[in-house]
Each structure stands twice: as C-alpha cells, then as structure tokens.
C-alpha atoms as a printed R data frame, in Angstrom:
    type eleno elety resid chain resno       x        y       z
1   ATOM     1    CA   MET     A     1   5.316  -85.556   5.191
2   ATOM     2    CA   SER     A     2   7.488  -87.580   2.821
3   ATOM     3    CA   THR     A     3  10.748  -89.452   2.798
4   ATOM     4    CA   ASN     A     4  12.620  -91.598   0.330
5   ATOM     5    CA   PHE     A     5  12.364  -94.608   2.668
6   ATOM     6    CA   PRO     A     6   9.304  -94.113   4.882
7   ATOM     7    CA   ASN     A     7   8.615  -96.732   7.517
8   ATOM     8    CA   GLY     A     8   9.479  -99.644   5.289
9   ATOM     9    CA   VAL     A     9  11.979 -102.470   5.142
10  ATOM    10    CA   SER     A    10  14.971 -101.669   2.981
11  ATOM    11    CA   SER     A    11  17.613 -103.777   1.333
12  ATOM    12    CA   ARG     A    12  20.897 -101.999   0.594
13  ATOM    13    CA   GLY     A    13  19.083  -98.699   0.798
14  ATOM    14    CA   VAL     A    14  16.186  -99.654  -1.494
15  ATOM    15    CA   PRO     A    15  12.663  -99.828  -0.004
16  ATOM    16    CA   VAL     A    16  11.050 -103.245  -0.413
17  ATOM    17    CA   LEU     A    17   7.277 -103.703  -0.553
18  ATOM    18    CA   GLY     A    18   4.997 -106.638  -1.210
19  ATOM    19    CA   SER     A    19   5.110 -105.860  -4.940
20  ATOM    20    CA   GLY     A    20   8.911 -105.731  -5.015
21  ATOM    21    CA   PRO     A    21  11.564 -103.039  -4.664
22  ATOM    22    CA   VAL     A    22  10.827  -99.417  -5.494
23  ATOM    23    CA   PHE     A    23  13.782  -97.723  -7.172
24  ATOM    24    CA   THR     A    24  13.646  -93.945  -6.998
25  ATOM    25    CA   THR     A    25  15.532  -90.940  -5.738
26  ATOM    26    CA   GLY     A    26  12.262  -89.027  -5.429
27  ATOM    27    CA   ASN     A    27   9.706  -88.886  -2.648
28  ATOM    28    CA   ILE     A    28   7.478  -91.832  -1.745
29  ATOM    29    CA   PHE     A    29   3.943  -91.165  -0.526
30  ATOM    30    CA   PHE     A    30   1.456  -93.708   0.839
31  ATOM    31    CA   VAL     A    31  -2.330  -93.707   0.330
32  ATOM    32    CA   ASP     A    32  -4.778  -95.927   2.222
33  ATOM    33    CA   SER     A    33  -8.421  -94.973   2.635
34  ATOM    34    CA   GLY     A    34  -8.923  -97.905   5.000
35  ATOM    35    CA   ALA     A    35  -6.430  -96.722   7.613
36  ATOM    36    CA   SER     A    36  -8.041  -95.300  10.740
37  ATOM    37    CA   ASN     A    37  -5.681  -92.333  10.723
38  ATOM    38    CA   ALA     A    38  -5.744  -91.647   6.982
39  ATOM    39    CA   ALA     A    39  -6.072  -87.935   6.237
40  ATOM    40    CA   ASP     A    40  -5.352  -85.521   3.431
41  ATOM    41    CA   THR     A    41  -3.071  -83.269   5.436
42  ATOM    42    CA   THR     A    42   0.574  -82.344   5.008
43  ATOM    43    CA   ALA     A    43   1.425  -84.210   8.223
44  ATOM    44    CA   ASN     A    44   0.444  -87.495   6.583
45  ATOM    45    CA   GLY     A    45   1.778  -89.426   3.619
46  ATOM    46    CA   THR     A    46   3.854  -92.129   5.322
47  ATOM    47    CA   LYS     A    47   3.042  -95.817   5.624
48  ATOM    48    CA   THR     A    48   1.865  -95.443   9.219
49  ATOM    49    CA   MET     A    49   0.024  -92.164   8.565
50  ATOM    50    CA   PRO     A    50  -1.164  -92.350   4.945
51  ATOM    51    CA   TYR     A    51  -3.113  -89.939   2.832
52  ATOM    52    CA   ALA     A    52  -6.783  -90.738   2.254
53  ATOM    53    CA   THR     A    53  -6.843  -90.085  -1.513
54  ATOM    54    CA   MET     A    54  -4.650  -90.396  -4.565
55  ATOM    55    CA   ASP     A    55  -5.914  -87.017  -5.679
56  ATOM    56    CA   TYR     A    56  -4.348  -85.318  -2.653
57  ATOM    57    CA   ALA     A    57  -1.137  -87.343  -2.974
58  ATOM    58    CA   THR     A    58  -0.788  -86.178  -6.572
59  ATOM    59    CA   GLY     A    59  -0.835  -82.581  -5.415
60  ATOM    60    CA   ARG     A    60   2.052  -83.305  -3.038
61  ATOM    61    CA   CYS     A    61   4.308  -84.598  -5.831
62  ATOM    62    CA   THR     A    62   6.951  -82.659  -7.730
63  ATOM    63    CA   ALA     A    63   7.017  -82.866 -11.517
64  ATOM    64    CA   ASN     A    64   9.654  -85.152 -13.036
65  ATOM    65    CA   ASN     A    65  11.270  -85.767  -9.664
66  ATOM    66    CA   GLY     A    66  10.793  -89.545  -9.714
67  ATOM    67    CA   ASP     A    67   8.081  -89.372  -7.050
68  ATOM    68    CA   VAL     A    68   6.113  -92.549  -6.313
69  ATOM    69    CA   VAL     A    69   2.605  -92.870  -4.864
70  ATOM    70    CA   ILE     A    70   2.097  -96.268  -3.233
71  ATOM    71    CA   VAL     A    71  -1.566  -97.194  -2.855
72  ATOM    72    CA   MET     A    72  -2.283  -99.850  -0.258
73  ATOM    73    CA   PRO     A    73  -4.446 -103.001  -0.511
74  ATOM    74    CA   GLY     A    74  -8.143 -102.327  -0.013
75  ATOM    75    CA   HIS     A    75  -7.927  -98.642  -0.865
76  ATOM    76    CA   THR     A    76 -11.053  -97.308  -2.613
77  ATOM    77    CA   GLU     A    77 -11.263  -94.008  -4.425
78  ATOM    78    CA   THR     A    78 -14.689  -92.860  -5.616
79  ATOM    79    CA   VAL     A    79 -14.845  -90.600  -8.664
80  ATOM    80    CA   SER     A    80 -18.182  -88.863  -9.227
81  ATOM    81    CA   ALA     A    81 -17.387  -86.070 -11.701
82  ATOM    82    CA   ALA     A    82 -15.463  -85.345 -14.866
83  ATOM    83    CA   ALA     A    83 -11.764  -85.111 -13.975
84  ATOM    84    CA   GLY     A    84 -12.752  -86.186 -10.457
85  ATOM    85    CA   LEU     A    85  -9.328  -87.782 -10.249
86  ATOM    86    CA   ALA     A    86  -6.734  -85.714 -12.113
87  ATOM    87    CA   LEU     A    87  -3.217  -87.070 -12.553
88  ATOM    88    CA   ASP     A    88  -1.645  -83.805 -13.619
89  ATOM    89    CA   VAL     A    89   1.914  -83.896 -12.245
90  ATOM    90    CA   ALA     A    90   4.424  -85.181 -14.789
91  ATOM    91    CA   GLY     A    91   6.634  -88.159 -14.135
92  ATOM    92    CA   VAL     A    92   4.777  -89.635 -11.152
93  ATOM    93    CA   SER     A    93   4.466  -93.416 -10.732
94  ATOM    94    CA   TYR     A    94   1.406  -94.898  -9.009
95  ATOM    95    CA   VAL     A    95   1.945  -98.401  -7.637
96  ATOM    96    CA   GLY     A    96  -0.982 -100.471  -6.389
97  ATOM    97    CA   ILE     A    97  -0.321 -103.141  -3.767
98  ATOM    98    CA   GLY     A    98  -2.419 -106.304  -3.516
99  ATOM    99    CA   ARG     A    99  -3.888 -109.006  -5.713
100 ATOM   100    CA   GLY     A   100  -7.355 -109.725  -7.049
101 ATOM   101    CA   SER     A   101 -10.103 -107.887  -5.197
102 ATOM   102    CA   SER     A   102  -7.607 -106.498  -2.682
103 ATOM   103    CA   ARG     A   103  -6.000 -104.297  -5.318
104 ATOM   104    CA   PRO     A   104  -6.627 -100.561  -4.961
105 ATOM   105    CA   THR     A   105  -9.943  -99.770  -6.633
106 ATOM   106    CA   VAL     A   106 -11.053  -96.617  -8.406
107 ATOM   107    CA   ASN     A   107 -14.853  -96.646  -8.760
108 ATOM   108    CA   PHE     A   108 -16.734  -94.289 -11.100
109 ATOM   109    CA   THR     A   109 -20.257  -93.360 -10.017
110 ATOM   110    CA   ALA     A   110 -21.491  -90.844 -12.641
111 ATOM   111    CA   THR     A   111 -21.817  -91.252 -16.387
112 ATOM   112    CA   GLY     A   112 -19.308  -88.490 -17.124
113 ATOM   113    CA   ALA     A   113 -16.949  -89.314 -14.259
114 ATOM   114    CA   ASP     A   114 -13.385  -90.035 -15.272
115 ATOM   115    CA   MET     A   115  -9.746  -90.127 -14.271
116 ATOM   116    CA   ASP     A   116  -7.788  -87.685 -16.414
117 ATOM   117    CA   VAL     A   117  -4.138  -88.383 -17.173
118 ATOM   118    CA   ASP     A   118  -3.128  -84.876 -18.151
119 ATOM   119    CA   ALA     A   119   0.650  -84.869 -17.598
120 ATOM   120    CA   ALA     A   120   3.406  -86.692 -19.433
121 ATOM   121    CA   ASN     A   121   5.463  -89.661 -18.254
122 ATOM   122    CA   ILE     A   122   2.893  -90.983 -15.762
123 ATOM   123    CA   THR     A   123   2.866  -94.694 -14.909
124 ATOM   124    CA   MET     A   124   0.080  -96.654 -13.200
125 ATOM   125    CA   GLU     A   125   0.449 -100.296 -12.231
126 ATOM   126    CA   ASN     A   126  -1.783 -102.893 -10.546
127 ATOM   127    CA   PHE     A   127  -5.113 -101.058 -10.169
128 ATOM   128    CA   LEU     A   128  -8.745 -102.107 -10.561
129 ATOM   129    CA   PHE     A   129 -11.083  -99.605 -12.254
130 ATOM   130    CA   THR     A   130 -14.828 -100.242 -11.964
131 ATOM   131    CA   GLY     A   131 -17.880  -98.750 -13.640
132 ATOM   132    CA   GLY     A   132 -20.309  -98.274 -10.793
133 ATOM   133    CA   ILE     A   133 -23.046  -96.799 -12.985
134 ATOM   134    CA   ASP     A   134 -24.460  -97.561 -16.424
135 ATOM   135    CA   ALA     A   135 -23.225  -95.840 -19.609
136 ATOM   136    CA   THR     A   136 -19.974  -94.273 -18.433
137 ATOM   137    CA   THR     A   137 -18.315  -92.418 -21.292
138 ATOM   138    CA   GLY     A   138 -14.610  -93.109 -20.821
139 ATOM   139    CA   ILE     A   139 -13.503  -93.679 -17.237
140 ATOM   140    CA   LEU     A   140  -9.806  -93.476 -18.158
141 ATOM   141    CA   ASP     A   141  -9.008  -90.388 -20.231
142 ATOM   142    CA   ILE     A   142  -5.422  -90.250 -21.509
143 ATOM   143    CA   ASN     A   143  -4.382  -86.806 -22.783
144 ATOM   144    CA   ALA     A   144  -0.592  -86.760 -22.452
145 ATOM   145    CA   ALA     A   145   2.475  -88.391 -23.965
146 ATOM   146    CA   ASP     A   146   4.708  -91.223 -22.763
147 ATOM   147    CA   CYS     A   147   2.273  -92.647 -20.228
148 ATOM   148    CA   THR     A   148   2.013  -96.288 -19.171
149 ATOM   149    CA   LEU     A   149  -0.864  -98.400 -17.858
150 ATOM   150    CA   ARG     A   150   0.439 -101.792 -16.772
151 ATOM   151    CA   ASN     A   151  -1.057 -104.912 -15.178
152 ATOM   152    CA   PHE     A   152  -4.493 -103.454 -14.506
153 ATOM   153    CA   GLU     A   153  -8.153 -104.369 -14.855
154 ATOM   154    CA   THR     A   154 -11.223 -102.457 -15.999
155 ATOM   155    CA   ARG     A   155 -14.570 -103.957 -15.049
156 ATOM   156    CA   ASP     A   156 -18.250 -103.323 -15.669
157 ATOM   157    CA   VAL     A   157 -20.138 -103.579 -12.385
158 ATOM   158    CA   THR     A   158 -23.417 -101.809 -13.209
159 ATOM   159    CA   GLY     A   159 -24.721 -101.841 -16.785
160 ATOM   160    CA   GLN     A   160 -22.274 -101.313 -19.617
161 ATOM   161    CA   MET     A   161 -19.571  -98.742 -20.190
162 ATOM   162    CA   THR     A   162 -20.140  -96.867 -23.434
163 ATOM   163    CA   ASP     A   163 -16.366  -96.476 -23.762
164 ATOM   164    CA   CYS     A   164 -13.739  -97.491 -21.228
165 ATOM   165    CA   ILE     A   165 -10.321  -96.055 -22.137
166 ATOM   166    CA   VAL     A   166 -10.304  -92.974 -24.368
167 ATOM   167    CA   THR     A   167  -7.288  -91.116 -25.725
168 ATOM   168    CA   ASP     A   168  -6.708  -87.945 -27.697
169 ATOM   169    CA   ALA     A   169  -4.002  -86.956 -30.160
170 ATOM   170    CA   ASN     A   170  -1.639  -85.997 -27.316
171 ATOM   171    CA   ALA     A   171  -1.298  -89.595 -26.130
172 ATOM   172    CA   ASP     A   172   1.792  -90.351 -28.212
173 ATOM   173    CA   ARG     A   173   3.826  -93.406 -27.163
174 ATOM   174    CA   LEU     A   174   1.142  -94.608 -24.754
175 ATOM   175    CA   LEU     A   175   1.857  -98.141 -23.525
176 ATOM   176    CA   ILE     A   176  -1.026 -100.375 -22.408
177 ATOM   177    CA   ASP     A   177   0.509 -103.635 -21.200
178 ATOM   178    CA   GLY     A   178  -1.181 -106.412 -19.241
179 ATOM   179    CA   TRP     A   179  -4.784 -105.162 -19.492
180 ATOM   180    CA   VAL     A   180  -7.848 -107.217 -18.568
181 ATOM   181    CA   HIS     A   181 -11.230 -105.745 -19.526
182 ATOM   182    CA   ARG     A   182 -14.258 -107.544 -18.099
183 ATOM   183    CA   GLY     A   183 -17.143 -105.895 -19.889
184 ATOM   184    CA   ALA     A   184 -20.830 -106.792 -19.785
185 ATOM   185    CA   ALA     A   185 -22.382 -109.344 -22.114
186 ATOM   186    CA   GLY     A   186 -25.431 -107.150 -22.738
187 ATOM   187    CA   ASP     A   187 -25.666 -104.632 -25.550
188 ATOM   188    CA   GLY     A   188 -24.837 -101.003 -24.787
189 ATOM   189    CA   GLY     A   189 -21.083 -100.661 -25.138
190 ATOM   190    CA   ASP     A   190 -19.217  -99.065 -28.031
191 ATOM   191    CA   SER     A   191 -15.584  -99.894 -27.290
192 ATOM   192    CA   ALA     A   192 -13.067 -100.903 -24.652
193 ATOM   193    CA   LEU     A   193 -10.380  -98.628 -26.145
194 ATOM   194    CA   ASN     A   194 -11.302  -95.586 -28.240
195 ATOM   195    CA   MET     A   195  -8.382  -93.652 -29.713
196 ATOM   196    CA   VAL     A   196  -8.470  -90.266 -31.423
197 ATOM   197    CA   GLY     A   197  -5.071  -90.024 -33.065
198 ATOM   198    CA   GLY     A   198  -1.770  -90.632 -31.323
199 ATOM   199    CA   ASP     A   199   1.583  -91.831 -32.648
200 ATOM   200    CA   ASP     A   200   3.421  -95.004 -31.615
201 ATOM   201    CA   ILE     A   201   0.742  -96.318 -29.233
202 ATOM   202    CA   GLU     A   202   1.381  -99.913 -28.149
203 ATOM   203    CA   VAL     A   203  -1.332 -102.256 -26.819
204 ATOM   204    CA   CYS     A   204  -0.119 -105.697 -25.761
205 ATOM   205    CA   ASN     A   205  -0.803 -108.630 -23.456
206 ATOM   206    CA   PHE     A   206  -4.510 -107.848 -23.280
207 ATOM   207    CA   ASN     A   207  -7.663 -109.879 -22.586
208 ATOM   208    CA   ILE     A   208 -10.812 -108.012 -23.621
209 ATOM   209    CA   TYR     A   209 -14.389 -109.262 -23.169
210 ATOM   210    CA   GLY     A   210 -17.602 -107.362 -23.858
211 ATOM   211    CA   ASN     A   211 -20.320 -106.413 -26.301
212 ATOM   212    CA   PHE     A   212 -18.980 -103.767 -28.678
213 ATOM   213    CA   ASP     A   213 -20.988 -101.865 -31.289
214 ATOM   214    CA   ASN     A   214 -17.968 -100.064 -32.771
215 ATOM   215    CA   GLY     A   215 -15.078 -102.407 -32.003
216 ATOM   216    CA   ALA     A   216 -13.262 -103.610 -28.909
217 ATOM   217    CA   ILE     A   217 -10.318 -101.474 -30.046
218 ATOM   218    CA   GLU     A   218 -11.183  -98.587 -32.358
219 ATOM   219    CA   SER     A   219  -9.909  -95.299 -33.695
220 ATOM   220    CA   GLU     A   220 -12.137  -92.325 -34.420
221 ATOM   221    CA   THR     A   221 -11.811  -88.995 -36.230
222 ATOM   222    CA   THR     A   222  -7.996  -88.997 -36.404
223 ATOM   223    CA   ALA     A   223  -5.858  -91.874 -37.658
224 ATOM   224    CA   ASN     A   224  -3.177  -93.538 -35.552
225 ATOM   225    CA   VAL     A   225   0.405  -93.524 -36.770
226 ATOM   226    CA   ARG     A   226   2.598  -96.601 -36.223
227 ATOM   227    CA   ILE     A   227   0.187  -98.212 -33.765
228 ATOM   228    CA   ASN     A   228   1.347 -101.594 -32.466
229 ATOM   229    CA   ILE     A   229  -1.280 -104.136 -31.329
230 ATOM   230    CA   HIS     A   230  -0.019 -107.606 -30.446
231 ATOM   231    CA   ASP     A   231  -0.301 -110.558 -28.077
232 ATOM   232    CA   GLY     A   232  -3.907 -110.378 -26.986
233 ATOM   233    CA   TYR     A   233  -7.365 -111.940 -26.935
234 ATOM   234    CA   ILE     A   234 -10.703 -110.326 -27.786
235 ATOM   235    CA   TRP     A   235 -14.094 -111.946 -27.162
236 ATOM   236    CA   THR     A   236 -17.010 -109.896 -28.412
237 ATOM   237    CA   GLU     A   237 -20.606 -110.792 -27.568
238 ATOM   238    CA   GLY     A   238 -22.040 -108.280 -30.036
239 ATOM   239    CA   ALA     A   239 -23.765 -109.349 -33.247
240 ATOM   240    CA   GLU     A   240 -21.669 -106.682 -35.016
241 ATOM   241    CA   ASP     A   241 -18.607 -108.882 -34.453
242 ATOM   242    CA   LEU     A   242 -16.197 -105.933 -34.562
243 ATOM   243    CA   ALA     A   243 -12.886 -106.544 -32.810
244 ATOM   244    CA   ILE     A   244 -10.265 -104.084 -34.115
245 ATOM   245    CA   VAL     A   245 -11.582 -101.199 -36.215
246 ATOM   246    CA   LEU     A   246  -9.033  -98.568 -37.255
247 ATOM   247    CA   LEU     A   247  -9.435  -95.597 -39.555
248 ATOM   248    CA   THR     A   248  -8.365  -96.243 -43.135
249 ATOM   249    CA   ALA     A   249  -5.269  -94.042 -42.841
250 ATOM   250    CA   SER     A   250  -4.031  -95.644 -39.596
251 ATOM   251    CA   THR     A   251  -0.632  -97.279 -39.969
252 ATOM   252    CA   GLY     A   252   1.251  -99.812 -37.919
253 ATOM   253    CA   ARG     A   253   1.369 -103.468 -36.913
254 ATOM   254    CA   LEU     A   254  -1.236 -106.063 -36.017
255 ATOM   255    CA   GLY     A   255   0.118 -109.242 -34.468
256 ATOM   256    CA   PRO     A   256   1.613 -111.572 -33.863
257 ATOM   257    CA   ASN     A   257  -0.482 -113.607 -31.463
258 ATOM   258    CA   ILE     A   258  -3.890 -111.957 -31.710
259 ATOM   259    CA   PHE     A   259  -6.849 -114.240 -31.026
260 ATOM   260    CA   ILE     A   260 -10.447 -113.166 -31.658
261 ATOM   261    CA   ARG     A   261 -13.680 -114.904 -30.675
262 ATOM   262    CA   LEU     A   262 -16.821 -113.719 -32.472
263 ATOM   263    CA   GLN     A   263 -20.474 -114.067 -31.549
264 ATOM   264    CA   ASP     A   264 -22.128 -115.141 -34.807
265 ATOM   265    CA   ASP     A   265 -21.406 -118.168 -36.946
266 ATOM   266    CA   ALA     A   266 -21.510 -116.265 -40.211
267 ATOM   267    CA   ALA     A   267 -19.149 -115.189 -42.991
268 ATOM   268    CA   ASN     A   268 -17.570 -112.428 -40.946
269 ATOM   269    CA   LEU     A   269 -13.974 -113.545 -40.563
270 ATOM   270    CA   ASP     A   270 -12.939 -110.809 -42.974
271 ATOM   271    CA   GLU     A   271 -15.047 -108.120 -41.296
272 ATOM   272    CA   CYS     A   272 -14.017 -108.201 -37.627
273 ATOM   273    CA   ILE     A   273 -10.694 -106.438 -38.314
274 ATOM   274    CA   VAL     A   274 -10.604 -103.184 -40.285
275 ATOM   275    CA   GLY     A   275  -7.296 -101.503 -41.033
276 ATOM   276    CA   ASP     A   276  -6.548 -100.923 -44.695
277 ATOM   277    CA   ALA     A   277  -3.034  -99.522 -44.239
278 ATOM   278    CA   MET     A   278  -1.908 -101.834 -41.428
279 ATOM   279    CA   HIS     A   279   0.631 -104.616 -41.817
280 ATOM   280    CA   THR     A   280  -0.088 -107.948 -40.189
281 ATOM   281    CA   PHE     A   281   2.102 -110.655 -38.713
282 ATOM   282    CA   ASP     A   282   0.704 -114.131 -38.176
283 ATOM   283    CA   PRO     A   283  -0.677 -115.685 -36.190
284 ATOM   284    CA   VAL     A   284  -3.903 -113.672 -36.091
285 ATOM   285    CA   TYR     A   285  -6.602 -116.262 -35.405
286 ATOM   286    CA   ILE     A   286 -10.390 -115.835 -35.511
287 ATOM   287    CA   VAL     A   287 -13.080 -118.268 -34.373
288 ATOM   288    CA   ASN     A   288 -16.828 -117.862 -34.905
289 ATOM   289    CA   ALA     A   289 -18.580 -119.927 -32.299
290 ATOM   290    CA   ASP     A   290 -18.341 -122.612 -29.633
291 ATOM   291    CA   ALA     A   291 -16.901 -125.972 -30.633
292 ATOM   292    CA   GLU     A   292 -15.174 -124.522 -33.695
293 ATOM   293    CA   LYS     A   293 -11.494 -124.274 -34.519
294 ATOM   294    CA   ALA     A   294  -9.937 -120.876 -35.176
295 ATOM   295    CA   LEU     A   295  -8.737 -119.905 -38.639
296 ATOM   296    CA   LEU     A   296  -6.018 -117.505 -39.681
297 ATOM   297    CA   THR     A   297  -7.401 -114.136 -40.700
298 ATOM   298    CA   PRO     A   298  -8.123 -114.071 -44.437
299 ATOM   299    CA   MET     A   299  -5.944 -111.731 -46.480
300 ATOM   300    CA   THR     A   300  -4.304 -111.835 -49.903
301 ATOM   301    CA   ALA     A   301  -0.658 -112.536 -50.464
302 ATOM   302    CA   THR     A   302  -0.334 -109.440 -52.653
303 ATOM   303    CA   SER     A   303  -1.764 -106.886 -50.244
304 ATOM   304    CA   ASP     A   304  -1.015 -105.888 -46.682
305 ATOM   305    CA   ALA     A   305  -4.588 -104.661 -46.184
306 ATOM   306    CA   ILE     A   306  -7.187 -106.305 -44.020
307 ATOM   307    CA   VAL     A   307 -10.673 -105.556 -45.301
C-alpha cells in the first residue's frame, strides 16, 4: 500500500519528517525492520505498517516516478551475498531517518556481499554501511549514471575492507557528498574508493581514515575524465602513504581544500598524490606526522602535474 502522504504530518500538502520535508509527486514507502508489524507484503508500506526490507520496497517502486523510500531509525538490513541488496529501479530516492547510531544500517556479512546500484538517478542519504566481516571486496557497487550518495558513513566493524566503494565505467556524474569513512588502522585494505572509469565524478566534503595499500581514492584499469575531488580530509595509517592515486590519463580537478595526513615522517610529500594530467587548486596541504605543520603539496610552477 502506498500514498503520497501516508500517516504523516503535512504542511501545505507537503509531508514533514524528522529529516525535513519530502517533496515528491511520487509514492512514499516506509521501511522499518524494528516495527512489530513490519512485513514485506503489498498491504504494508505505510508509516504505521512498514515494509521489513529496503529490497522489497525497491520492487514496489516505479521507475522515474519520483518515488521515495523512507527508512526509519534503528532499521537494520543484513546483506549476505553479492547483489544481496539491489537498487535497480531508476529515479528512486532513499532517505534515512535518525542520527549517529540510530541511522538505518546496512550490514554486510560475507566477503563478496554488496549493495548494487544498477539503475540511473538513484539517491541515498543518511545511511550507515558496516563491514561485518573481514576482507569485503566493495560493499557499495555503483554501476549506473547520475547517482548520488549524500551524508553517509562507511565503517569497518570486523577486520578491514579490501575496497569499500567501487564503481565501473557506467557511473558517470556520480556525486559523493558528505562521506565519512572510518576504516581500520591495521593493514589489509586497498582503498576506500576504487573507480574504474567514469566521467564527471565528483567527490567532496569527505573524511577518510584507514590503512590503504593502493590509495584512499584510486582509479584502476580505466582513466577518469573530468573527475572533481575537493574539500576533504584523508588520514592514512599505511606505510605506503598513498592518498589519491589516479591513472596517468585521468583528467580533472584536485582541490581546493584537500588535507592529507601521512603515516611516515619521510620524503613522501610528492608521492602521496598521483595524477599526471590533473590540475590542482590550492590549498592542498600534506602533513607527515604528529606535532608537525602541514605544507602545500610540492609542484612546479610550469607544470600542472603532480608526481
């Protein structure tokens, strides 16, 4: 069951929730695994009779209809297989309600388990994603264009994620905005964001911590075109001291306001960022160790390359 204004307070015809107003002419569905009457049946889907899973709610949505899935505080969705949560209906917005540990949580319990974003124009906001097992290989798998991940957190709980967010060449115009990654200090991770191609990807307002063998943000196999990375902080615990590592042919912008904290107090200020064809806007600051003051990234005045 769905309605544009199900069981909620409205102001001038617009439903108002704890996170603010929801503007849509599409259907609104509610999900809450903690509700005593939650069930994945067509009779449910309202605030007072919610669905039990986001996966079922997705199947009730209509593509590019402006449908919204509202996920309630305390909801937990367990993903134990590849594509165990598949967001495959275009144009759906998923809104998490709650703050801190009360945010809706998606927990991944197998190394290959992931949430696939396989349809265009999908937005997710205010979710917590946790690695509930060691060596997960990309819990968030973005394979479609014009998607948005906003104000969300990814967190290592058991061991270290090998990769956290992975994208393929279909993820054009992906926006990652307001991302906190709380990785593990121990060795075992490759990256927080691993991109394989994609045009016009923007990553901003991020705070990334972990131990990365390949780079906190990296591209593999296929270069990025016009990537835009700005306004963020990276703290890597790995002796490799690799923060942003992009393929030589990747183009786009680094900065302003990128701040990087390295593990080793060595001559590696010019090694933590790799992007030969990128252009850079200060400030991009790098600091080596505790009790030291950050320096601007070294680069020549006659070249736009960072090497």
